[in-house]
C-alpha positions in Angstrom: 92.9 117.6 6.5 93.7 116.6 2.9 96.2 113.9 2.4 98.0 114.1 -1.0 100.5 111.7 -2.5 103.3 113.1 -4.6 104.8 110.4 -6.8 106.7 109.9 -10.1 109.8 108.0 -11.1 113.5 108.4 -10.1 114.9 111.7 -11.2 111.5 113.2 -12.1 111.8 116.0 -9.6 109.3 114.9 -6.8 111.5 116.7 -4.2 111.7 119.9 -6.2 107.9 119.9 -6.4 107.5 119.0 -2.8 109.7 122.0 -1.7 107.5 124.3 -3.8 104.4 123.0 -2.1 106.1 123.5 1.3 106.9 127.1 0.3 103.2 127.7 -0.3 102.2 126.3 3.1 101.7 122.5 2.7 103.1 120.1 5.3 105.4 118.0 3.1 107.1 114.7 4.2 109.6 112.7 2.1 109.0 109.0 2.6 112.5 108.1 1.3 114.0 110.5 3.8 112.2 108.7 6.7 113.3 105.4 5.3 116.9 106.6 5.1 116.7 107.4 8.9 115.7 103.8 9.5 119.2 102.8 8.3 121.0 104.8 11.1 122.2 102.8 14.1 119.8 104.6 16.6 116.7 103.8 14.5 113.9 101.8 16.1 114.1 99.1 13.4 117.9 98.9 13.0 118.2 95.5 14.8 115.5 94.0 12.6 117.3 95.2 9.4 120.7 94.0 10.5 119.2 90.7 11.5 117.5 90.4 8.0 120.5 91.6 5.9 123.5 90.5 8.0 126.5 92.4 9.4 128.1 92.9 6.0 125.7 95.8 5.4 127.0 97.8 8.4 129.6 100.5 7.7 132.5 101.7 9.9 130.2 104.3 11.6 127.8 101.5 12.6 125.0 102.7 10.2 123.6 100.5 7.5 125.1 101.2 4.1 122.3 101.7 1.6 124.5 101.0 -1.4 125.4 97.6 0.0 121.8 96.9 0.8 120.7 97.8 -2.8 123.4 95.5 -4.2 122.1 92.6 -2.2 118.3 93.1 -2.4 118.0 94.1 -6.1 119.5 90.6 -6.9 117.1 88.9 -4.5 113.4 89.8 -4.9 112.3 87.7 -1.9 114.7 89.6 0.4 113.6 92.9 -1.1 110.0 92.0 -0.2 110.9 91.2 3.4 113.0 94.4 3.7 110.1 96.6 2.3 107.7 94.9 4.7 109.8 96.0 7.7 110.6 99.6 6.4 107.1 100.3 5.1 105.3 99.2 8.3 107.6 101.5 10.3 107.1 104.3 7.7 103.2 104.1 8.0 103.5 104.2 11.8 105.6 107.4 11.6 103.3 109.0 9.1 100.3 108.2 11.4 102.1 109.9 14.3 102.7 113.1 12.1 99.1 113.0 10.9 97.6 112.9 14.4 99.1 116.3 15.2 97.8 118.1 12.1 94.9 120.5 12.0 91.8 119.9 9.9 92.7 122.6 7.4 96.2 121.3 6.7 97.3 119.9 3.4 99.5 116.9 4.2 101.7 115.8 1.3 103.8 112.6 1.2 106.5 112.2 -1.4 106.7 108.5 -2.2 108.1 106.7 -5.3 106.0 103.5 -5.2 102.4 104.6 -4.4 100.9 102.7 -7.4 103.5 99.8 -7.3 102.6 99.1 -3.7 98.9 99.6 -4.1 98.7 102.4 -1.5 96.7 104.7 -3.7 93.6 104.3 -1.3 95.6 106.0 1.5 95.4 109.4 -0.3 92.6 111.8 -1.2 94.5 112.7 -4.4 97.7 111.6 -6.0 99.9 114.0 -8.0 102.3 112.5 -10.5 105.4 114.5 -11.3 106.3 113.8 -14.9 109.6 114.0 -16.8 110.6 111.6 -19.7 112.9 108.7 -19.0 116.1 110.2 -20.6 115.7 113.4 -18.7 115.2 111.5 -15.4 118.3 109.4 -16.1 120.4 112.5 -17.0 119.4 114.2 -13.7 120.1 111.1 -11.6 123.5 110.7 -13.2 124.4 114.4 -12.8 123.7 113.9 -9.1 126.2 111.1 -8.9 124.1 107.9 -9.5 125.8 105.4 -11.8 123.7 104.8 -15.0 123.5 101.0 -14.3 122.2 101.8 -10.8 119.5 104.1 -12.2 118.4 101.4 -14.8 118.3 98.7 -12.1 116.1 100.8 -9.8 113.8 101.8 -12.7 113.0 98.2 -13.4 111.1 98.2 -10.1 109.1 101.3 -11.0 105.9 101.4 -13.1 106.2 103.1 -16.5 105.7 106.9 -16.1 103.0 107.1 -18.8 101.0 104.5 -16.9 101.4 106.6 -13.8 100.2 109.6 -15.6 97.0 107.7 -16.6 96.4 106.8 -13.0 97.1 110.2 -11.6 94.5 112.7 -10.3 96.8 115.6 -11.2 99.9 115.7 -13.4 102.7 118.2 -12.9 105.0 118.3 -16.0 108.5 118.9 -14.7 110.3 118.4 -18.0 110.5 122.1 -18.9 112.1 125.0 -17.0 111.6 125.5 -13.3 109.3 128.6 -13.7 106.8 126.5 -15.7 106.8 123.9 -12.9 106.3 126.6 -10.2 103.3 128.0 -12.1 101.7 124.5 -12.2 102.4 124.0 -8.5 100.8 127.3 -7.6 97.6 126.4 -9.6 97.4 123.0 -8.1 97.8 124.3 -4.6 95.1 126.9 -5.1 92.7 124.1 -6.3 93.6 121.9 -3.3 93.0 124.7 -0.9 89.6 125.6 -2.4 88.4 122.0 -2.8 85.8 121.1 -0.1 
């Protein structure tokens, strides 16, 4: 089994690239999606999160409101660190469970924003960086409904995309049209399948 990280910055198109790899036959898991599930009231770490962040983050459905959490933790780096310790520990446990059930010929891909920032590069056989310039990423995020100031605040916690490109094993340029990205993904998948 090959374990591949897909990373990049907010709005770069990691999920788009992940869906393309899935279409070609890879097992693709979105780390952010798993972490989102942890904020639901039936999650195994729900109580730990409420205990850390307080009742004010709980919405009327009983789930943890991620927007409220972001407003609190991005102003408090110490709290952010504690939150990430809880969610990332649970995330790696979940990924380990998925991995156990995969065959040796599978390509297992994990979309994760902070591979380099969190020094988890060693957990992957290769890391793919999905590239798009800052302004393009911001435009995409805002078009999807993210306030510009929220985008800028989150980006302060992400490594510069050019630095990520330097650290990457493979770069997929997603700044052009979708067909160009698709062609790059097909080439990369073929290489990953044929690599011993």
